[in-house]
N, C-alpha and C positions, 0 to 999 in steps of 0.2 A: 575455248571455255573460260570464263573469268576464273573461276576456283573450283578445285576437287571437293570430295564429300568430306575429308577431314577440315578442310578450310570452312567449309559451309557449317559444321558443326561448331567450331570456334566461333564463327560469327554469330551463330544463335546464342552461345553461351555469353557472348559479350553483350548481346542486346537484351538478354531476359532479366528479370528480376530475380533477387536472391532465392525467394522461395520456389521461383519457376525452375531456376537453376538446379535446385536439389532435387526435383522431380526428373529433370532431363537425365541425370546421372542413371536412372533406372530406365527410362523409355528409350533413350539413345546409348545403352550401355555399350553395345558392340561398336558403335562409332566412336565413343568416347575413349574406348580402350584403343582402338586404332590411333586415335590422335595423340594419346599419351605415349603410346608405342613410338610414333615417328619422331618425338622430341622436338616438335614444334614450339615456339614460343606460344604459350597459352594465356588465355584471360584470367586474371586474378579469381573471377567469379566460378570458373571451372575448377581451379585447384582448390578454392575453399569448399565447393560441393563435394568433391571426392574426398577430401579430407574428414566431412562430416559423414559421408555416406556409410562407412562401416564396411564398404565392398574391398576386402583385402586383395583382390587381384588388381582393381583399379588402383589402390594405394601402392601396391609393389610396382606397377608400371610407372606411377608418378615418381617413386623414388628412384628408379632406374635413370631417371633424366632429371635428378635433383638440382643440377645446375640451373634450371629454369624455375626453381622455387626460391622464395626468400629464405633467409636464415631462420626466421622465426617459423616458417612453415615446415623446414626440414626439422626442427626440433619438434614440431608437433606430430610429425612422422615417426621420429625416433622415440618418443615416449609411448607409442602404441605397443611397443614390445612384441612386435610380429617377427619371428626369425628372418623369413624372406626379405621383409621390408628392412629389417635392420642390416642384413648383409648388403644389400643394394645400397643403401645410405652409406655405409662404412666405405664401400669401393668408391661410391662417387664423389666422397669428400677428398679424394686424392687430387681432384681437380676444381672443386667448388669451393674449398676453404676460403673464406672471405673476411679474414681478420678476426674470426671468432674462435681462433686456436682449434683445440679437440672437442669444443663444446658438444658438438652434435655426435661425435663418436662416444663421448663419455656417455651423453645421454642415452645412446643405443644400448650400451652395456649396462647401465644402471636400470633400465626398465627390463633386461632379459631375465626370464625365469631360469635358473639352473635346472629345474626339475623338467623342463621341457626338452625332450630329446633332440627336437629339429634343430637347436642351436649347436649340438655337437655331432650332427648327422654328417656323412661325407659330403663335402661341397658346401657345408654349412659355415657360418662365420668362425666359430671356433677352430674348426679344421683348417681354414683357410688361413686363420693368423697363426697357428702352430706351424705353418710352413714358411712364415715371414721371419726375416732377421733384421730388417731394417728399423731404426728407432722411429722413423717418421710414421710407419703404419703401426707399430706397437705401443707408442708412448701413452694412448688413451688407455691400453689394456692392463696397466699395472694394479687398476683397482677393480678388474674384471670379476664377477661373480663366479667365475670358473677358476679355482685354485690352479690347475695345470696351465691354463693360459696366462694367468697372472705371474706365475713363476716364470714361465717362458719370456714374458715382456720383461720382468725384473732381471733376468740374465742378460738381455741385449739393451735395456735402457738404465739399469741401476747405476752405473757410473756416472750418468747425467743428472742423477736425483740428488738434490741436498738432503742432508740426513733427515730433517723433519718429515719429508715426503716419503722416504723409506720407511720410516716408522709407522707412519700412516698406512702405508700399503701393508705392512707387517700385521698391524692390527685388522685390517680388512681380512687377510689370509686367515687370522686367527679365528675371526668371526665366522667366516665361511667354512673352515675346515679343521678347526681345532688346534691344539698343540702340536700335533703331528705336521701341520703346515708350517709351523715356526720352525720346527727342526728341519724339514726340507729346505726352508729357506736359508738357514744357517749353513747346511751343507753346500748349497748354491754358492753362497757367499764365499766360502772357503776355496771352492773349485774356481772362482772368478777373482781370486786374489784380493778379496776383500771388498771388491766393487768400489774401491777408492775411499772407503771409510774403515780406518783401522779400529779394531774392537767390537765391529759390529756382529760378527759370528758368535763370539762369546756372550755379547748382551742378549741375543735371539736366543740362544741356548738357555741363559738363565731365565729368561721369559717363558720359554716352554715348560722347564722345569718347574717355575711357580705355578704355572697352569695346572701341571700334573698334580703338585700338592695340593692346590685349591680344591681340586676336583675329588682328592682323597678326603679332605677335611669337610665335615658336614657343615662348619660355619666358618668359612674361609673370612680372615681378617684382612682387609686393605691396608696396606701400607707401603713403606719404601721399598720392599722387596717383592711386591707384588707384580705381577705381568702388565697391569694397567699402568703402574708407576715406571716400569722399566721402559715401556714403549710409548710414554707420554710425549706430547708435543706436537701442536698443530703447525702446519706450514704457514709461514707469512705470505702476503702478496708478492713480497720479493723472491721467495723460494719458488712460487708458481712461475713468476717471470722468467727467472733465470732457467728453469727447465725448459720453458718454450724457447728461449733464446738458443739454449744449445741444441735442442732436437729439431726446431722448426726454421731455425735462424732468424727468429724474430718474435715479438710479443706485443700484444696490443692491450692487454688487460690493465686496467687502471692507468692508462698512458698518462693522465694528468696528474698522477701521483708519483713523485720521485722515488726510486728505490732507496732502501736502506744500505747506503754505500758501504758501511762496515761489513755487512753480510755479503756483499758483492766482492769486497777484498777478501773475506775469508774463504768464499767459495772459489774464487780465483786462485788463492794460494792452495787449496785442496786439489784442484784439478784446472788447470788454466784455460780461460776461454781463448777461442779462435780470435785473430786478428778481425774478422768480419763481426763476430759477436761482440767484441769490444766497441767497434764503430757503431754498431746497432744500439748498444747502452748508452753510448755518448749522446744520443739524442734527447735524453732526461736530463734537466736541469741540476746542476751540481756534480756532474760527472768528474771524478778526480783527473786532473790534467795528465798524471802519469799514465793512467789506463787509456785515456784517449790518445796519447802519444805512443803507447805500445800498439795499439790498433793501427796507427798510421805507419808505424815501423814494419809491423808484420805484413800489411797490404795496402801500400800507399795509394796505388790506383782506386782501390775501392773507398778507401777513407776520403780521398779528394773528390771523387766523383759521385758516390752514393751518400757519403756522410752528411748528416744535418746538423751537427752539434758543433760547439766552438773547438777550436784547436789552438794551442799556444803558438804565438807568432815565432818564437825561437825555433819551434818544430818546423813550421812551415817553410822557414828560410835555412834549416838546416839539414844534415844529410838524411834525416828520416824521410823527407819528400823528395830527395834528389832523383829517384828512380822514376818518379811521375812529376817532374818538375813543371812540364807544360799545363798542368791542371791546377796549380797553385794560384794563379791569377783569380779565377774564378771563385776560389775559397776567400781569397781577400777580399773580392768584391761582396761576397755574401756576408763576411765578417763586418764590413763598413756598413752594409744596408741593414743587417741585424743588431748592430752596435756593440758587438763584442770585440771588437777591433777600433782602434783610434786612427783617423787618417794621420795625425801628427806623428804617431810611432812610425807608421809605415814610410812617411817622408824621410825620417832620420835614420831609420834602420834597415830598410830593404833596398836591395840592389838587384837587377839594374833599375835605373828611375823609370824607363818606359813600362816596366811591368806594373809598377805602382800607379802610374798616370792611366794606363790603359784600363786598370780595373775600377776606376773611379765610377761610382753610379751617377745618372744624371739627376738633377733636380733635388739632391739631398742637401737641406739646409746646413746641418753640422759639417758635412764635407765640404760644401761651398765656403763656409767660414774658414776651415783649414787650408783651403786651396788659395784663398785671398790672403791669408798670413803668409803662406808659402812664397807666393809671387810678390808679396810687397816690395822686396828689394828691388824688383824690375821697374816699378813705379809705372808710369805711362810712357817710359822711353821706348820707342819703336826699335832703336838699335840693339837693347838688351832684349826685347821679345824676339827679335829675328834672330839673334845670337842663340837663344835657347832653341829656337826652331832647328837650326843647324846642327845642333849637338844632340837633340832629344832622343834620336832614334839608335845613337850608338854610344851614349854615354854609360859608362860601367858604374858609376858610383851611385849614390842615393840621390831623391829629388832635390833635397836641399843643396847638396853639393852642385847639381845640375845648375841651379839657379845662382849660385855664388860663381860658377864658371861663367855663366852667361854674362852676368854683370862685369866681370873681369873682362871678357872679349869686347864688350860694348865700350869700355874705357880705352881700348886700344884702336877701335875702328874709326873710320872717318865721320864726319857729321851728316852724310846723307845715305841713310840705310835703304837698302831695296830687297825685295823677296828674292831669295836664292833660286835660280833656274824657274822663273815664271812660267805658268802655261795657261790656256785658255780653258774655257768651259767645255765639259764633255756632255754628249747627248748620245744616248739618255744618261742622265747622272748617276753615278753609283756612290755607295758610301765611302767616306774617305778611309784610307788605309795607311798604316806606317806612321811616319812623323805628322803627315797632315791631321790623322785622327787624333793623335796625342795633342797636338798644338790646339785643335778645335776643343778638346775637352777642357783645357786650362783656360781657353779664351771664353767659353761660355760662363765659367764661374767669375771672371774678373768683373771689376766694378764697371758700370756703363760708361763712366768716363774714360776709363782706360780703353775700353773697346772702341771708342768713338776716336780717340788718339791713333789706335792702330789701324783703322779702316783705310786711310790713304795708301798704306805700305802693303795690303794684302793683294796677292794675285787674284785674277778673275776665277780660278778654281776654288781658291779658299773662299772667296766671296759666296761662289755657288754652294759650296757645301754649308755655309752659314745659312743661307737663305732655305734650302731644300731641308736639310737634316737637323738644323738649328733651330731654336726658338728665340730669335730676336725681338726685342720689343718693338711696338709699332713706332717710337721714337727712332731706334736704331736702325729700323729697316728704312725710314724716311732719310736717314744719315746716309744709308749705304747707297741709295739712289742719287743722293746729291753729290756723292763722291765718285761713284762709278758709272753713273748714268745708265744710258741705254743697254751697256754690256751687261749690267747686273740684272736688268729686266729680261733680257734674253736667256741669260744664263739660268734665270729661275724657271722658265718654261720648259723643264727638261725631265719631268717624272709623270707617269700615268696615274700616281697615287697622291698628287698634290691635293690638299684640301679644297673642297669646292669653291669657298670664299676666295682663296688665292686665285683659282681659275679664272673666277669672275672678274677680279680686279686686273689680271693680266689681258683678259680679252676686252676690257673696257679701254685698254691704252690704244686699241687701233693701231698697232705698230706691225708692219709687214713681217719684220723677223719673228717677233714674238708669236704672230699668227702662225708662220711656218713651224717654229719648234712645238707650239701646242698641237697643231695639226699632226705632227708625225710622233710625238712623245707623250701627249696629254690625254686625258680621257675627256673628250668633249662630244656634245650632242650632234646628232646628224644635220640638225638646222645650222649648227655654227660651221660646220664643213662646208655646206652648201653657200653659206654667206662668205666664208673666207675665199673659196674659189671663184665666187661671182665678183670679187674685189670690192665688196660693200662693207663699210665701217659700221659698228654699232652706233656711231653717232650720226649715220647717214651719208657721210662723205665717202669718197673712193679711199680704198686701201689696196694698192697694186699687189698681186700675187707674186712672190719672188721667184727668181730663176731656181733657187735651190729647193722650192717646193715643187715646181714643175719637173726637174730632174728626178726628185724623189718619187713623184708619181709614177715615174716609168720603171721604178723597180720595187714597187710595193707588192708584197705577195698577195696575189689574189683569191688563193685558197683561204686566207684568214681575214684579209682586209678588203674585199671587193668592194665594199660600201664606200670605203674611202677614196676609191677612184669614181665610182658612179655618182657621187656627190657633185662632181663637175659638170654632169649633163645639163642641168638647168643654169650653168654660169654665164652662158653668153659671151665667153671669152675665147677667141679663136685660138689663142695658145694653149689654154686649158683643153678645149675640145680636140685638138689635133692628137693630145696625149691620150685623153679618156676613149675616143673613137678608136684609137689605134690598140688599145688595151682590152677593152670589154665589147661585148657584141650588144647592140639594142635589140629587144625583142618585140617591141610593138611600134606601129607606124605612128601612133599618137604621141609616143615619147620622141620619135625622130621629128616629126613636125614641131614639137614643142622647143626641141634644140634649134631649128632654124628660125623660129619665130623669135626666140630670145636673142639669138645671135644678131639679127636683122634689127631688132629694137636697139641694141646697144651699139652697133657698129656698121648699120646700114648693109645695102645689097652688095657692095663690093666684098664685104667680108664673107657673104654667104657664097657669092660667085668664086672667091678663092678657096673657101672650104671644099665646094663640090669639085673644083679643078685639081685639088691636092692630090699628088701622087705618093707621097711619102708620109707615113705616120708612124711616130717613135713606138717601138714594140710589134710593129706588124712586119711580117716578112716581105721582102721584096717581091714584087709580081703577085701579090695576094689579091690585089684589086682594092677597089674603094670599099670602106666599111659600111657605107650606106647603100642599100639595094636600089635597083633600076627604078621601081616604083617612086621612091623618094627623089631620085634625080630628075624624074620626069616632072613631078610636082614642083621642085626647086626651079626648074627651066620655066615653067609656065608662070610661076610667080615673078621670077626675074623679067620675063617678058611683059608682065602685067603693068598698068598703069599704077594698080595699088597692091603690090606683092604681099605685104603683110595681111590685108583683109582676105586675099584668096588663101593664104596659108591658115589663117584662122577658120574660114568656112570649111576647109578640108578637115581641120582638127575637130571641129564641131561635128562633122559628119562620122568620123571615126569614133567620137565618143557619145554617138546618138545612143540614148537607152535602149532603144528596141534593137539597135544593131548588137550593141554589147551583150545584151541578154541571150539573143540569138546565137552569137559566137560562144559564148560560155555553155549554153545547153548543148552545142554540138561537140565541144571538147571531151576528149576521150578521158575515161576515169584516171588513168594514170598520169595525164599531164595537166588537168584543170588546176590543180592547187599552185602549180607553178605559173599557169596562164594568170590566174588571179594575182599571184604574188609579182609578176612582173608588170602588170598594169599598175598597180599601186605603187611600186618601184619607181616607175617611169613617169608619175605624176598625174595619172588618171583617177579622178575621184569616183569611186563606184557608185553607181544610181540607187542608193539604197531604197527610197520609197518606190521606185518602179520595180526592184527586184522583190520587194515585199508583196506589191500588187500581183506581179506576174506569177509568184508562187500561190498565191490565193487563188487566181485563175486556173492554173494549170502547175501542179506541184513540180518543183524543181528536182532534177536528180540528187539522190543522196550524197553522190560523191562531190557535187557542186555545193550543196548545202555545207558539208563539212569544209570545203575549201574556203568557202565565205566566212565560216565562224573563225578561221584562224586569223582574220583581220581584225585589229583591236578596236575599229569602229563599227563591227558588225552589230546591227541593231538587235534588240532582245527578241523580237518575235522570230527572226530567222535562226538565232541561236537556240531557241526552244524547239523549233523545228528539226535544227540539225540533231537535237539530242533525242527526239523521239522518231528518227526517220531511218530506223534500222539499228542493227547491233551496234554498241559502242564497246570499244576495247580499249581498256586502260592504256596499253602500250602505244596503238596507232593513234588514238584521239587525244592523248595527253597534251600535245603542243597547243591545241585550242581549248580543251576542257579545263585544264589547271588554270591558266591565266584568267579564264572567264570566271572561275570561282573566286581566285585570289582577288580579282578586280571588283567582285560584286555584281557582275552582269549576269550571273547565274546563281541562284540560291540553292541551298541544300535540298529544299523541297522540290526545286525543279528536276535536281539530279535523281533523286529517289523515285518521283512520281512518273518522269517520262524516260529515263534512261532504261535501255533494254540490251541484253537480257538482264534480270535482276541480279544475277551473280555479278555482273561487271559493276553495278552500283555498289553492291556490298563488298566488293573487293577493294573499293576505295577506302574501307575501314582498316585495312592491314595495317598492323602496328598500333592502333588504338587501344589502350588498356591492357597491354601485355604487363608482364611481371616487372620488368626492369623500368625504371623511370627514363623516359626518352623525351627528346624535344618533338613533340607531335606537331604536325602541320596544323595551323590554326583552321584551314578550310576543311581538312579531314576531319577534325574534331567536330566542326560544325554539321557535317554530313552525319557522323556519329549521333550527336544529340537528335538531329531531325529522325534518323532511322530508328531510334530507341523510342521516340514518342509515336512514331507511325506503327511500328511492329507491336508495341504494348497495347495501342488502342485496338488495333484488328485482332491479335491473337489472345489478348487477356492473359490469365494465369494457368491456362490448362497446358501441363506438360505434352498431352497428345497432340494439341493444335500446333504447338511449336515443334514437336517432332516431325508432323507431317510437312511443315514449311521447310525444316532442315532438309528433308530428303528431296522436296521438289526443287530446292534451290539450286543444285549444280546443273540441271538441265532445262530449267524453266525458260521459255522464249521471250516472254513478256517483261514488263517492267514490275518493280516490287509490288505495288498496290494489286495488281492482278495476280501475283503469286499468293497474297495473303488472303485475298479473296477465295481462290481456290483451296487454300488450306483450311480454311473456315467453313467450307461449303457442307461438309458433313458434320459440322461440329453443333452441339446442342447450345441454346441460347446462353446457358450458364458458362459456356467455355469462353464466351468473348466479352467477359466483364471488362469495361475498360479500365485502365489504371494509368497512373501518373508517372 
């Protein structure tokens, strides 16, 4: 079955209009409740309809899986002021908080009515929070409208509160419970050693006394000694931020506005922030360097790995970062990229030189200018550059000192510099490491005239790294080829991820070794593989297959690259055929005859005779017999005895590929093997007789399994695709190999899928993931199906919730396509129910 009842309900909500969805909440209430309870990703329209419904049970179910709601929807739920919904949201926020701090929890408590006993009932939100002691859960409760809960939250969170926030909490307590609550808070402050705020308890008692005096006075006069004056002071955005940093380890409010750093220092002096909190604060511009360094000193790994703000260079190279020294280069690179570190300082102050050179970002104009100034003393002297290469990985001093040492070495060496311990190209090529990586980083930033002067002195591996992983200009590439010749071209053909234009340039060379390396390590098309193994150049001339490629064909893993070997079947090369026939089995007589014809055309009858008499094939066990069957041997013997052997082979091939015969063979194939049979025919060169297959189906319908097997071929004509679509149940898993490519390539339209695909549930299941809450990259073809389904269903079902309800309940088990289901759903409806909508 394509989808279950809950998925059917979700699909209906996806397709219905907004006003229809509002009615579905009532007519599909039980099914909607089940869908919400299961916690599936749900359509936005369903969530909006539930929010607007006023149905508390549905809203509570929605709140229990609030992680599938947007932050704005969670706030709407919170502001309903319903105890059960509020508790569910408060709990759900433990894992759904997404950068909004405690906004949803604060909204829950703000909307709570303290006169409603359900909030304080056993198992309710207040009772639950009174049993908590962690600041993370209690942080939002400091302003709760329940005095006992606010006092409990202040006991466990008060030390983290800046004074203005504590005073605001005191004002809230006074407003909710009178001066007695201020007295209670003062007692709590004394019990908790002042909550980190000296004099707070005395201030609260004076405010409580002022309140009592004001109540006794019929006309209280506001003034400096009044409660309002004593508790005055609104928290600043910095106060709010610092509270979140302490409680939740981060803060996102007004992230574009820097904190008041004097307030930060004052609060840090009152109660020091953790190292992680200081690292988090360093993300804002203007963070005092001493605070950033303190965070680095307290938790070097966190500061270096997770920090996003600048750090002083002296701290990065000093004892503060020593415990996590291996992470310093990445911070240096970030500093160079973001501009708060200067490459010139790194070159003269940071050791070892390898750490600095290894962190240089690629393609940075300012860094490039600094590197060229650094290497200017080397000039274009190969001896100096090669001396630098010898030292670069082990030099303990700065980069500037490294250059000076290299220049000194060059002055002492002979006039004929050479690359130390040169090595050849690697296949496949991997990114350079160690000294080679560092040298290449400096080389890439050098002036082009310097690069050209150094080219003759690079070994082949360095040239390969430059071509594959570097970005040499067209002029420099031409110069590389002129200097290193064919070796450079072969070395370049060494990666599967080379740019397409590079692969084309290399193939155009028609060089046997380049072809070999591209065949084994490049991403080239099947047609190119057949051409290479056939020994044909792109320019039309012969290009021999190398012995290295033949040897590699004997070792290729057939589980992953069988097509690399089978590409040799039409080659007509006896050496290639010995390897290919020894490694893979041919499945069709037409394919085997095509092998003999091509071999005869290229090398004559003696090559055919020799192949048929061959007793040893690479990769084939001794005594296993000839890989070609007796029938092929008989045909080959007859051809060799005939005055026109190729003509006889072509006649037999034509008989094998006769459309009437092929169609009869395919009709007889078992359901479990027909797809493989069709695939073997195509892979071994037989062109399926599509016009005759269409005619045969019109005259006598082909079996469903054959239609689906034919549909997997990329050249299957549209009439047969449509027949495959409507010839029985379509299952998203089983039929995806042909259904999805046909949709993506435009050979099937969304209307085809919805009007012919059965059962209807399978067609609708293709909409999974469309219009859920969270933004996702939706498949373009899936979204086109959705739009077509929306138009089709709205046209048939109109705006009547009852008609849509019948469709939803029919959908999971309906055997026919979607239009038939829609017709059945509207069969008992009044004409007014079927008003078409856009």
